[in-house]
N, C-alpha and C positions, 0 to 999 in steps of 0.2 A: 602502463603504456600499451601492453598487449591487449588488454580488455577494451581499451578506448579504440584501438585499431579495428577490432573485431566489430565493435558497434558501428564504426564508420562504414565498414564494408557492407553491413547489413542494411544500413540506412541508404546507402548509395543506391541500391536496387530501386527503392521507391523514388529517390530523388531524380535518378536517370530517366525513369518512366515519366515522371511529372514534367521534366524539362523537354522531353521528346514530344509529348502531347501538346505542350504549350507552344513550342517552337513551330509544330506543324500547322498550327492555326494562326501563327504570326502575332500571338499575344505577348505582351510584356507581363512582367510579375504584377504590376499595378492593374493591368486589364483583367487578368485572372482574379485577382483579389476583389476587384469590384463586382465580378460576375458571381462570386460565391460568398460575398460579404465576410471575408476574413481580411486581416491586415496584410499589407504588402510585406511588412516586416516578418510575419509568420511564414509567408510563401518563401522568402529569401532564406530564412533559418532552415526550412525543410530541404530546400534545394542544395544547401551547402552542408547538410548533414549535421547541423548544430542542434536540431530539435527533432524528436520523433513525431510522426504524424499521429493525430488522434482518429479514433473510429469515425467521428463526425466530420472531420476534414476529408478522410478517404471517401465517405459517402457523397460529399459535396462534389469531389472531384469526379467521381464515377458518374454523377448525374450530369454535370456540365460537359463532360467529354463523351458521355454516352458509351462507356466501355463495355466490351463484350461480357455478357452474363448479368449485368446490372439490371435489376428490376426494383421499382420503388414500392415501399411498404404500403398496404392497403388494409382495410378493416378485416379482409378475409385472407390475407397473405402477409407473411413477415418480410417479404421481398428477398432479394438475393444480392450478394456483393459482386461488384465488377473487378476489374483489374486492381484498382487501388485498394478496395475492401479486402482482397485476398492477400495483397502484399502487407497491408497494415495488420492483418490477423497473425501473420508470421512475425511481426515485430512487437506484438502486445507486451512482451515481458521486458523490452529494452528500458523503459523508465525505471526499472528496479536495479538496485545495485547488483553487480555481476554475481556476487556470491548467493544472492536470493533468488535469481531467476529461475533455477531449476526447481525451487520449492514452490513458486507462485502457482503453477497449475494444480499442485496437490492441495494448496490451501483452497483454491477455488472448487475443487471437487470433493473436499472433506465432508463428512457427515458430522464430525465433531473435532474441535480444535482445543487443545490444552496449552495455555500460554503462561509462562512465568517471566516477569520482568523485575530485576532488582534495582534499576536505576532510572527507568523512564516509563511513561505511560505506554502500553502496548500499541503498536502501530495501527491495528485495526480500530482502536478506540480514540485515536488522536484527532484533535480539531485541525483545520488547516493551519492556523497561527502557530499552534504548538509544533506541528510537524515541520513548519518552515524554520522555526527556531532551532530544532534539533538538527535538521539536515544542513542548515547553514554552517555548522561547526565542522563539516567535512573539509579537510585541507585541500587546497588547490582545486577547488570546484567552482567553475564559472556560475554567475547568477542565473543564466538561462538553463544550465544543467540542473541547478538546485530546483528551478520551477518545474522541469520535467519530473525530477524525483518526487516532489510534493504532489504533482498530479497523479503519478503512479500510485503513490501511498493512498491518496484519496480514492482512487478508482477501486482499490481493493475492498473498500468499506461495503461496496454493493453486495458482497457475499452474505453479509449479516442481515440484509433487509429484504432479500429476494423472496419470492413466493414459490416459483417453479424453476428448478427443483427447490425443495424446502431449505431454508437457511440452515446452516450447520449449528449445533450447539457450541457455544464459546464458553469455556471455563478459564477465566483470567485470574491469576494470582499476582499480586504485586507487593513488593516490600513497602512498609510504611514509609520508608524514607523517600520514595518516589513522591509522595504527596507534598513533600517539603522541599524538594530540590528545585532551586530557582533557575530552571533552564530557559525560561522565557519571561517577559515583563509580567508584572503583577496582574494586570487585567487578563492577559492570556492564560496564566495559571489559574485564575479563578474561573474563567470560562471553561477551561479544560476539565477541571475537577467537577463542575456542575454537569457538564456533558458526560462524563464518566459515570456520575451518580444516575442521571437520567437513563443512560443506555443500560444500566444494570437492572432496570425495572422490566425490560423486555423478557419475555418468557424463555428465549433461547440464550440469553446472556447472563452469566453469573460473575460477579467481580467480587473477589475476596482479598482482604488486606492481611498480609503476614506481619503481625505487630513487632515493634522493637523487642518486646519480651521474648521473642523466639531466639534472640541472641545471634551468635554467629552461625547461622544455618548454612547448609551446603548450597543453597540457592545463590548465595553471594558470589559464587564462583563464576556465574554466567547465566544469561537469559536463554530461554529455549521455547520452542513451539513443537508440539506433537500433533500431527495430522492423521486422524483415524479415517481410513478410507473404506468404502463399501466393497466388500469382496476382495480387498487386498491388504497386505501387511501395512502397518502404520509407518510413517516416515518423520524424521525429525530435523528441524532446523536449529542449529546451535550458533549462538552469537558470541563473538569475542572481538578483541581490538583489531584483528585482521579481517573483519567483516563476517567471519564465521564459515560454516560448512553445512552441507545438507547430507544426510545419510539414511539408508534404510537397513544398515547392519542390525541384525536381530538383537545382538548382545548390547549394543549401544542404545537402541530403542528401548529395551527392557530396563537398562540401567536408569535412563532419563525418566521413564514412566515411574519407576519405583521412587526416584527422588522427588518427582512432582507430587506423587501421592503422600510422601512424608511431609512435604511442605504444606499440602492442603490440610493435613491433620493439624498443623500449628496455626492455621489461619482463622481469623474471626468469622463468625457466621455471616451470611449474605446481608441480612438486615443491619447487623451491627457495623459491618464494613461500609455500607452505604451511609450510615449516620456519621461515621468517623470522616468519610470523604467530604460530605456536606459541611461538617463542622470545621474541617481545616480549610475548605474553600472560604468559608465566611470569616474565620478568625485569623487565618494566616494570610489569606490573599485578597481579602476585600479591603478597599481603602488604600491607605499610603502604601508605598513600596517599602519592602523590608530593609 
């Protein structure tokens, strides 16, 4: 409840500004939607704080209302945000679960990310359909909120494909059981594993599978992500049934790093891991449902 109230308070700043600008021009929600080629439903959801505004929506609003500070992008200039762009920037972490928001900026700034997952495909490597299937299991979560969470998760993927600054090195370890866990329909699982294998070909992405033969390893106690930062101590995101926590405590970071390296020593090599992922995709998830 508390987290939801804080979200609503933050979103209300954007919503109030939007309604004030719209009312000043005598426009209905339908009028505004037509002018910026967005749906009336979306405008209503943003104005009632049921949906976080996207960067593109903020830019469209800045343009149509000609807000202070807004300039359009040109071949020689990146442009600058206006009122709505500046407000949206402050809300950029809202589509993430509350426990992850403080970690999101570190993930975006990291020079290297070390991820271990014991039950799911890592979020940075999830397809949209797989992410939706995973996030749809959250209790007491409305469909539009799930949509926001999916959008937020997909937006995180950009960090792996960027050129400037250089994309971080991603070292992802996954337990072999992840490949077989039916968290989504057969076709979604197949496409997800193929996507995982294809992503692992990129020079900045390494995916390794910790095989069943590793037995009851310590990674089964929980998933984690270590963000290595340029010029600053590393920071860790720990996941658990209560959504997890973020910490920069040196002793905890050292302990998690030690366990990650121990798991990495148990993992299959990169090439063998990719071959296993493709084989499971075709043998387990191709064709009829299990």
